C-alpha positions as CSV (number, residue, x, y, z in Angstrom):
1,M,21.5,-36.1,23.8
2,S,20.4,-38.6,21.5
3,R,18.4,-38.0,18.4
4,S,16.4,-41.1,18.2
5,P,12.5,-40.7,17.2
6,A,11.9,-41.9,20.4
7,V,13.9,-42.7,23.6
8,A,13.5,-44.8,26.0
9,L,13.2,-44.0,29.9
10,A,11.6,-46.6,31.8
11,P,10.2,-50.5,31.1
12,G,7.5,-49.8,28.2
13,V,7.9,-45.6,28.5
14,W,9.0,-43.5,25.8
15,R,9.8,-40.1,25.2
16,I,9.2,-38.7,21.7
17,P,10.5,-35.8,20.7
18,T,8.3,-33.8,18.1
19,A,10.6,-30.0,17.8
20,G,14.3,-30.0,18.7
21,R,15.9,-33.1,20.7
22,A,13.0,-31.6,23.4
23,L,12.3,-28.1,23.6
24,V,8.3,-30.6,23.2
25,N,7.5,-33.6,24.1
26,S,5.2,-36.8,24.0
27,Y,5.0,-39.3,26.0
28,A,4.1,-43.2,24.4
29,L,3.5,-45.6,27.0
30,V,2.9,-49.5,26.4
31,D,0.7,-52.1,28.1
32,D,1.1,-55.7,28.0
33,D,-0.9,-56.4,25.9
34,G,1.0,-54.3,23.1
35,S,-1.7,-51.3,23.5
36,V,-0.4,-47.6,23.9
37,T,-1.5,-44.2,25.5
38,L,-0.6,-41.3,24.1
39,V,0.5,-38.4,26.7
40,D,0.4,-34.9,24.5
41,C,0.9,-34.4,21.1
42,G,2.5,-31.4,20.1
43,L,1.9,-29.0,17.6
44,K,-0.3,-29.0,15.1
45,R,2.4,-30.2,12.2
46,A,3.5,-32.8,14.7
47,P,2.0,-36.4,13.9
48,A,4.2,-37.2,11.4
49,R,7.1,-37.3,13.9
50,I,4.8,-39.4,16.6
51,V,4.0,-41.7,14.3
52,R,8.1,-41.8,13.4
53,G,8.4,-42.1,17.1
54,L,5.7,-44.8,17.3
55,A,7.3,-46.7,14.5
56,A,11.0,-46.3,16.1
57,I,9.3,-48.6,19.0
58,G,7.4,-50.8,16.5
59,K,4.1,-49.8,16.8
60,T,2.0,-47.9,14.7
61,P,-1.3,-45.7,15.4
62,A,-3.7,-48.7,14.8
63,D,-1.9,-49.6,18.0
64,V,-2.8,-46.5,20.1
65,I,-6.3,-47.1,22.4
66,R,-6.0,-43.5,24.1
67,I,-4.8,-40.1,24.3
68,V,-4.2,-38.1,27.6
69,L,-3.4,-34.3,27.1
70,T,-1.7,-33.0,29.9
71,H,-3.8,-29.5,29.1
72,A,-5.0,-27.5,26.0
73,H,-1.9,-25.4,24.6
74,P,-0.7,-25.5,21.1
75,D,1.9,-27.3,21.7
76,H,0.7,-30.2,23.9
77,A,-2.8,-30.2,21.4
78,G,-2.5,-29.0,18.4
79,G,-1.1,-32.8,17.1
80,A,-4.7,-34.3,19.4
81,A,-7.4,-34.1,16.3
82,E,-5.2,-35.8,13.5
83,L,-4.0,-38.1,15.9
84,S,-7.9,-38.9,17.0
85,R,-8.6,-39.2,13.4
86,R,-5.8,-41.3,12.5
87,T,-6.0,-43.8,15.9
88,G,-9.7,-43.3,16.6
89,A,-8.8,-43.4,20.2
90,P,-10.4,-41.4,22.2
91,V,-8.6,-38.3,24.1
92,V,-9.0,-37.5,27.6
93,A,-8.1,-33.9,29.8
94,H,-8.7,-33.0,33.2
95,S,-12.3,-31.1,33.0
96,A,-11.1,-28.1,33.7
97,D,-9.5,-27.5,30.5
98,A,-12.1,-30.1,28.5
99,E,-14.0,-27.1,27.5
100,Y,-11.4,-24.9,26.1
101,A,-9.7,-28.6,23.9
102,R,-13.5,-28.9,22.2
103,A,-12.9,-25.3,21.2
104,G,-9.8,-24.8,20.0
105,Q,-9.0,-22.3,22.4
106,A,-6.0,-22.2,25.0
107,P,-7.3,-20.8,28.4
108,P,-6.4,-17.1,29.1
109,R,-3.6,-16.1,29.8
110,D,-2.1,-14.7,33.5
111,P,-3.7,-10.3,33.1
112,T,-1.5,-9.9,35.9
113,V,1.9,-10.2,33.7
114,S,3.1,-7.8,31.5
115,G,3.0,-8.2,28.1
116,A,0.8,-11.4,28.3
117,R,-2.4,-10.5,27.1
118,L,-0.4,-8.5,24.1
119,F,1.5,-12.0,23.7
120,A,-2.4,-13.7,23.8
121,R,-3.5,-11.5,21.2
122,L,-0.6,-12.0,19.0
123,D,0.3,-15.8,18.8
124,G,-4.2,-16.6,19.2
125,G,-3.9,-20.2,21.2
126,R,-6.0,-21.7,18.2
127,F,-5.3,-25.1,17.7
128,P,-7.3,-27.8,15.7
129,A,-10.4,-28.2,17.8
130,V,-10.5,-32.1,19.6
131,D,-13.7,-33.6,21.2
132,V,-12.4,-34.2,24.8
133,A,-14.3,-37.5,25.8
134,Q,-13.6,-38.2,28.9
135,P,-12.7,-35.3,31.5
136,L,-10.3,-36.3,34.5
137,S,-10.1,-35.2,37.8
138,D,-7.2,-35.0,40.2
139,G,-6.5,-38.4,41.8
140,D,-8.0,-40.4,38.8
141,V,-5.7,-43.8,38.3
142,L,-6.4,-44.9,34.7
143,P,-5.8,-47.9,33.4
144,V,-2.3,-47.8,31.3
145,A,0.5,-49.8,32.0
146,G,-0.2,-50.8,36.0
147,G,-1.8,-47.2,36.5
148,L,-1.5,-43.9,35.8
149,R,-2.2,-41.5,38.1
150,V,-3.2,-37.5,37.5
151,V,-1.7,-35.0,39.6
152,H,-4.0,-31.7,39.1
153,T,-1.3,-29.2,38.8
154,P,-3.5,-26.1,38.0
155,G,-1.8,-22.3,37.3
156,H,-0.3,-23.0,33.8
157,S,-4.1,-23.7,32.6
158,P,-6.9,-24.5,35.0
159,G,-6.8,-27.9,34.2
160,H,-3.6,-28.0,34.4
161,V,-2.2,-32.4,35.0
162,S,1.1,-33.8,35.9
163,L,1.3,-37.7,35.1
164,L,2.7,-40.0,37.9
165,H,3.3,-44.4,36.5
166,E,3.4,-45.5,39.6
167,P,5.2,-49.1,38.3
168,T,8.5,-47.3,36.4
169,R,8.4,-44.2,39.0
170,L,8.5,-41.9,36.4
171,L,6.4,-38.5,36.7
172,I,5.5,-36.7,33.9
173,T,5.7,-33.2,35.2
174,G,3.8,-31.2,31.7
175,D,4.4,-27.7,32.4
176,A,4.1,-27.5,35.8
177,L,8.0,-27.4,35.4
178,F,10.4,-26.9,32.3
179,N,14.4,-28.8,32.0
180,V,15.4,-26.0,29.8
181,A,19.1,-25.3,30.9
182,G,17.7,-26.5,33.9
183,I,14.8,-26.8,36.3
184,R,12.9,-23.5,35.7
185,W,9.3,-22.5,36.0
186,S,7.1,-22.5,33.0
187,V,7.3,-19.2,30.9
188,K,5.1,-16.6,32.5
189,L,3.3,-14.9,29.6
190,L,2.2,-18.7,29.0
191,C,0.5,-19.8,32.2
192,T,-3.4,-18.8,32.9
193,D,-2.5,-17.7,36.5
194,F,1.8,-17.6,37.6
195,R,1.6,-17.3,41.2
196,M,-0.8,-21.0,40.8
197,T,1.5,-22.7,38.3
198,Q,4.4,-21.7,41.9
199,R,2.2,-22.7,44.5
200,T,0.6,-25.6,42.7
201,A,4.3,-26.9,41.9
202,H,5.1,-27.9,45.1
203,V,2.9,-31.6,44.9
204,L,5.8,-32.5,43.0
205,G,7.9,-32.2,45.9
206,E,5.3,-34.7,47.8
207,L,5.3,-37.8,45.0
208,D,7.0,-40.5,45.0
209,Y,9.7,-41.1,41.7
210,D,13.1,-41.6,40.3
211,I,12.8,-40.7,36.8
212,A,10.8,-36.7,36.5
213,A,9.9,-36.2,32.6
214,F,9.1,-33.1,30.7
215,T,7.2,-32.1,28.1
216,H,9.9,-28.5,27.8
217,G,13.7,-30.8,28.1
218,P,14.9,-33.9,28.7
219,E,14.5,-36.4,31.1
220,I,16.6,-36.2,34.5
221,T,17.3,-39.8,35.5
222,E,19.4,-38.9,38.7
223,N,18.1,-38.2,42.0
224,A,15.3,-36.7,40.5
225,R,13.2,-36.4,43.0
226,E,15.3,-34.7,44.6
227,Q,16.5,-32.1,42.4
228,V,13.3,-31.6,42.0
229,R,12.8,-30.9,45.6
230,G,16.2,-28.5,45.7
231,F,14.5,-26.2,42.8
232,L,11.1,-26.0,45.0
233,R,13.3,-25.3,47.6
234,R,15.3,-22.6,46.2
235,Q,12.0,-20.9,45.3
236,R,9.9,-20.6,47.8
């Protein structure tokens, strides 16, 4: 797997690893006018890696015009406040997670999962609060490099979204699914409602895409939709 600070996935779409080679990923989508939309901002310490990733594709923080959060967890929103400050870019997130982002606090954990409440107390779920300038809804299409469709996939958090970039046929799953040692569910302890995560992830099998990009784990570039559908089918 490449150690590059930015990995090209499709024309104008780059993966920026912010922890490990692909343990936690952010994404940069570059429009025809050179402007950049960032998807997720990693942990609080991630902005330096994201800036290096931008530099690797010939971009600077000044080129960033929008930051999209898949959900309000510290490993996705932790660097958002700092990157918004550096870039001047507004942050957008689903309406059901917007208040958590503004409070700098992850949503509650699933009370039916053994150990989830204890884990939540231990890790705190805190991150630097970030203003959400625009609440998103399911089906919204953001004006990002030809259109970035918001797909509400709640469960991991109330406002968790996946993102479909239809021009390049690339799906960013967010944490609806991981690709760590194979496709798998997100960690139960981190979900607001793990059973809902399992239910709503099935929408990802009905979308049309060629590349599946994960916020945890490397992308799948061959038969991506078929692999995702196969995993979901085996879980039923």
